[in-house]
Structures are given as C-alpha cells and as structure tokens.
C-alpha positions in Angstrom: 8.8 20.6 -28.0 5.7 19.0 -29.9 6.1 15.4 -28.4 7.6 13.2 -25.6 9.0 9.9 -27.9 8.0 7.3 -26.8 11.1 5.1 -26.6 11.9 7.5 -24.1 9.4 7.7 -22.7 8.8 3.8 -21.6 12.8 4.0 -20.7 12.0 6.6 -18.1 9.5 4.6 -16.8 11.8 1.3 -17.0 13.7 3.0 -14.7 11.9 4.2 -12.5 10.3 0.8 -12.2 13.6 -1.5 -11.7 15.3 1.0 -9.8 18.7 1.2 -11.4 20.0 2.1 -15.1 21.6 -1.1 -15.7 18.6 -3.0 -14.5 16.3 -1.1 -17.0 18.7 -1.9 -19.9 18.3 -5.6 -18.9 15.3 -5.3 -19.3 14.7 -3.2 -22.3 17.8 -5.1 -24.3 19.7 -2.5 -25.1 23.0 -1.1 -23.0 22.9 1.0 -20.1 24.9 3.9 -22.2 21.8 3.8 -24.4 19.3 3.7 -21.6 21.8 7.1 -20.1 21.3 8.6 -23.3 17.8 8.3 -23.8 17.4 9.7 -20.3 19.7 12.5 -20.8 17.9 13.7 -24.4 14.2 13.2 -22.8 15.4 16.1 -19.5 16.8 18.4 -22.1 13.8 17.7 -24.2 11.2 18.7 -21.0 14.0 21.1 -20.2 14.0 19.7 -16.6 16.0 17.0 -14.4 13.2 14.1 -14.5 15.0 11.5 -12.0 17.0 12.2 -8.9 20.3 10.0 -9.4 20.2 7.7 -6.2 19.7 4.0 -5.3 16.8 3.2 -6.5 16.0 6.2 -8.6 13.6 8.7 -7.9 11.8 10.6 -10.3 11.5 14.4 -9.5 8.1 16.0 -9.5 8.4 16.9 -13.2 9.4 13.1 -13.3 7.1 11.9 -11.5 4.5 13.8 -14.6 6.0 11.6 -17.3 6.3 8.5 -15.5 2.1 8.9 -15.2 2.0 9.5 -18.5 4.2 6.6 -19.4 2.0 4.3 -17.5 -1.2 5.7 -19.1 0.5 5.2 -22.6 1.4 1.5 -21.7 -2.6 0.8 -20.7 -3.6 2.4 -23.5 -1.3 0.9 -25.9 -2.3 -2.7 -24.9 -6.0 -1.7 -24.8 -5.7 -0.4 -28.5 -4.0 -3.6 -29.2 -6.3 -6.2 -27.5 -9.4 -3.9 -29.5 -7.4 -4.8 -32.8 -7.5 -8.8 -31.7 -3.8 -9.1 -31.7 -3.2 -8.6 -27.6 -1.0 -11.9 -27.9 1.5 -9.6 -28.9 1.0 -7.1 -26.2 1.2 -9.6 -23.0 -1.1 -9.8 -19.9 -2.0 -6.3 -18.8 -0.1 -5.2 -15.8 -1.3 -3.4 -12.5 0.5 -1.8 -9.9 -1.1 -1.8 -7.0 -0.4 -0.4 -3.3 -1.9 -1.8 -0.8 -1.4 -1.8 3.0 0.1 -4.3 4.9 -2.9 -5.8 6.9 -5.1 -5.4 3.9 -3.0 -7.8 1.6 -2.7 -10.0 4.9 -6.7 -10.3 5.3 -8.7 -9.4 2.6 -7.2 -8.1 -0.4 -5.9 -10.8 -2.0 -9.3 -12.8 -2.1 -10.0 -9.6 -3.9 -7.4 -10.6 -6.7 -8.5 -14.0 -6.4 -11.8 -13.4 -8.1 -11.0 -11.0 -11.2 -11.4 -12.7 -14.2 -8.3 -13.6 -15.9 -9.2 -13.3 -19.8 -7.6 -11.2 -21.2 -4.8 -12.1 -18.0 -4.4 -9.3 -15.6 -0.5 -9.2 -13.9 -0.4 -7.8 -10.0 2.4 -5.6 -9.1 1.8 -5.0 -5.3 3.6 -2.5 -3.7 3.2 -3.0 0.4 2.9 0.5 1.7 0.9 1.7 5.2 -2.3 3.1 4.3 -1.3 7.0 5.1 1.4 6.6 2.6 0.2 4.3 -0.3 -1.3 8.1 -1.9 2.0 9.2 -2.6 3.0 6.3 -4.6 0.3 7.0 -6.8 1.7 11.0 -7.0 4.7 9.8 -8.1 3.5 7.2 -10.9 4.6 3.8 -9.2 1.4 2.9 -8.9 -2.5 3.1 -10.9 -4.3 2.5 -8.3 -4.0 2.0 -3.8 -5.5 1.0 -0.7 -5.2 4.4 1.3 -6.7 6.2 4.4 -6.4 9.1 2.5 -10.1 10.3 1.4 -8.3 13.4 -0.7 -7.7 11.7 -4.3 -4.6 12.3 -5.7 -5.2 14.9 -8.5 -6.3 13.0 -11.8 -7.7 10.3 -9.7 -11.0 9.2 -8.4 -11.7 8.2 -5.1 -14.3 5.5 -3.5 -14.8 4.7 -0.1 -14.2 0.7 1.2 -15.3 0.9 4.3 -13.4 0.8 8.1 -10.9 -1.7 9.4 -11.5 -2.8 12.6 -8.7 -3.3 15.2 -8.7 -4.6 18.5 -6.1 -4.0 21.1 -5.2 -7.9 22.7 -2.4 -9.0 24.4 -0.9 -12.7 25.6 -2.7 -13.9 28.8 1.1 -14.0 30.4 2.0 -10.5 29.1 -1.6 -9.0 30.5 0.0 -10.7 33.7 2.8 -9.3 33.8 2.5 -5.6 33.0 -1.0 -4.4 33.1 -2.3 -6.9 35.9 -1.5 -4.3 39.0 -3.3 -1.6 38.6 -5.8 0.2 35.7 -5.6 -0.1 32.5 -5.1 3.7 32.2 -1.8 3.5 34.5 -0.4 0.2 32.9 -0.8 1.2 29.8 1.7 3.8 28.4 4.8 2.2 30.1 3.8 -1.4 29.0 6.0 -3.1 26.2 4.2 -2.5 22.4 4.2 -3.9 19.6 4.4 -1.3 16.8 4.8 -2.1 12.9 7.3 0.6 11.7 8.5 3.6 12.7 5.2 5.6 10.8 2.9 3.5 12.8 1.1 6.1 15.0 -2.0 3.5 15.8 -0.9 2.4 19.1 -0.3 6.2 19.7 -3.7 6.9 19.3 -5.3 4.1 21.0 -2.8 4.8 23.9 -4.8 8.6 23.4 -8.1 7.7 23.6 -7.5 5.7 26.7 -5.6 8.4 29.0 -6.6 11.6 27.6 -3.3 13.7 27.2 -1.0 10.9 27.2 2.2 11.1 24.3 1.6 8.3 23.0 2.6 3.9 23.6 5.5 3.2 25.9 9.1 4.0 25.0 9.9 0.1 24.9 8.7 -0.9 21.2 9.2 -3.7 19.1 9.1 -2.8 15.5 7.7 -5.7 13.6 7.3 -5.0 9.8 4.5 -7.6 8.5 0.9 -8.4 9.9 1.8 -12.0 10.2 5.0 -11.6 12.4 2.8 -8.1 14.2 0.6 -11.0 15.1 2.7 -13.5 16.2 5.1 -11.1 18.7 1.7 -10.3 20.5 0.9 -14.0 20.9 4.5 -14.0 21.8 3.9 -11.8 24.9 6.4 -9.4 23.1 4.4 -6.4 23.9 0.5 -5.4 23.5 -0.7 -4.3 20.6 -3.4 -3.5 18.2 -4.6 -6.8 15.6 -6.9 -6.4 12.6 -10.1 -8.1 13.9 -10.1 -10.8 11.4 -6.8 -12.1 12.7 -7.4 -11.1 16.3 -10.8 -12.9 16.6 -9.7 -16.6 16.3 -7.1 -15.9 18.7 -9.2 -14.7 21.1 -11.7 -17.3 20.8 -9.0 -20.0 21.5 -8.0 -18.1 24.5 -4.5 -17.4 23.1 -5.1 -13.6 22.7 -6.7 -11.1 25.3 -8.7 -7.9 25.4 -6.9 -5.2 26.8 -9.9 -3.2 27.6 -13.3 -5.0 25.9 -15.5 -3.2 23.7 -12.9 -0.6 22.7 -11.8 -0.9 19.0 -9.5 1.3 16.1 -11.2 1.7 13.0 -8.8 3.1 10.3 -10.9 4.2 7.1 -9.9 2.7 3.9 -10.5 4.4 0.4 -9.9 3.1 -3.3 -8.0 5.6 -5.5 -6.7 5.0 -9.1 -6.3 6.8 -12.0 -8.8 8.8 -14.1 -8.3 6.1 -17.2 -10.4 3.8 -18.9 -8.6 0.8 -18.5 -11.1 -2.2 -18.4 -8.4 -4.3 -16.0 -8.7 -1.0 -14.0 -12.3 -0.5 -13.7 -13.0 -4.7 -13.3 -10.4 -4.8 -10.4 -11.8 -1.4 -8.7 -15.4 -3.1 -8.5 -14.0 -6.2 -7.4 -12.5 -4.6 -4.7 -15.2 -2.8 -3.7 -17.3 -5.7 -3.1 -15.0 -7.8 -1.1 -14.5 -4.6 0.8 -18.0 -4.6 1.5 -18.3 -8.1 3.0 -15.0 -7.4 4.8 -15.0 -4.3 6.8 -17.1 -2.8 8.5 -19.7 -0.3 7.3 -19.1 3.6 7.7 -21.3 5.6 9.8 
C-alpha cells in the first residue's frame, strides 16, 4: 500500500461525521452504494476494519487513525488554498471542538465570539463531560477539547486553562425540608440530589469530602442533562447540587439559592488539548480560549 486515496479517506470522514452511509452520501452527492464501495475498498487497502457498522457508525481503533488523518488533511488543504489566494472555493475553516456543558453555559461561548472571522471559521461544538472529551480527540472526531485530563492524547498538546469552581447550593425551602433537622454531615448523604447524568460524580465527591468514608450522594437522584436545567432544578427545590460559580453567585445574591456549607467549594481543573497541527485558525482559537479562561476561571495554586 503506497498511499490512502483521498476520495476514500474523505468518504470515511463524512460517514463518521454524519453518522450513517446514507447521510454521508447526501453530503458527498453520491449514492449510498458508492459510499459503501469506497469504505470497503479503503478497508481492503488498509487490511483492517475501519468502521463499526452501528447507528451511528463508530470508527474502530484503526479507523480513528484514518479519521484523524482525514481531518488533518482537510485542514491543511484549506490552508493551502488560502495561501494560494483562492480560499473562497474551500469554504470556511471548520473546527470541531469538544466542550463540557458548564463551560459552554458560562465562559466558552464568550471566547468564540472574540475569534476574528476574517477569514471565516465554522465552529462545530460537541458537548461532552470534561472527563470524557479526550476520548473524542482519540477518535479523531474533534480537533481540540476542553478537558479535565492533564495527560495529552497521543498527537496532541495540552495547556492548563484554570479551575472551574463549583458551589454546593440548594433552595431555602429544600434546606428547611431536608437539611435543617441535624448536622449537614448526617443529613446530606440521604438528601435528594441533582446529577447531570450517570457519569457525573461531582456531587458524590463533595459528599465524601464532607463525610469521609461515605459512599457518595443519596440514592434519590434527579438526572438533568443540561447546565441551565441543572441550575433550574436546584433552584426549584428538587434537590441540592454543585453549580458553577458564575451561575450560582447571582442566585445567591438574590436569595434564590443558599450555600449548603459556606466556604466549601469544589474545583475542577480544566485543560485545552489540541492536535499538533499547524492550522492558523486552530492556533487562533487556542490563544483566545486561553485568554478568556484566564479571565473567567480561578488560577491554579
């Protein structure tokens, strides 16, 4: 095998991004059978299976390598068109980025609004828990990520952004119903709690910090998978939860929320990881994200 044909590589990327062979065919303006044949030929050429035929499709470990190559190839090709002065035919730079919901709801969009749009940049954001965004980098689905992982993904660079601070809060009514009759250490482990999703361990970690040896937060858990909805659920009195400082402070000042344990907070260290790729648009976004993070997050001690 001397090389990977570019049309087949681009087809693989389209299938992964669109999720199905039919959707990729529509984007590429070819028939689904042509897409299937290109992928089959590419797999034969590579000598291994590149896609899991699930819905949506997922790249295998070998497929992740080709997907990363395809995305890098597309970025470098666009830069070449730009330097040749014919970038209009290439379209805007497309940057897939993974970011956690709380950053997206508080400071990250502010960073994107500061990125100059000359030449234009198209952001494709994928929301994922900060502990799992690195997986999207490994799979080649994104070119950069806000992550809690300090260990760089293979082929990526990493830089610290700062600490996202969370405040344990509840409504005044919830406090009266569930936490007023006894010390916090006794009442908190059994109190209803708001959790982002089943991978969210932040509330469990807080309970263990308050009650050493406790298994975590209580069994009555309300799952609310959006940052704004999570905050609203706590405010409504469904349970207690850890809310990002930027969201919690205005509600604390207005009296809509109350701190469970004044002075106690939880910090999550955030990092920016990106591919080692000389793409001007990606470098510009990285610098802008780092600058806004420095303004919005707490400095590491």
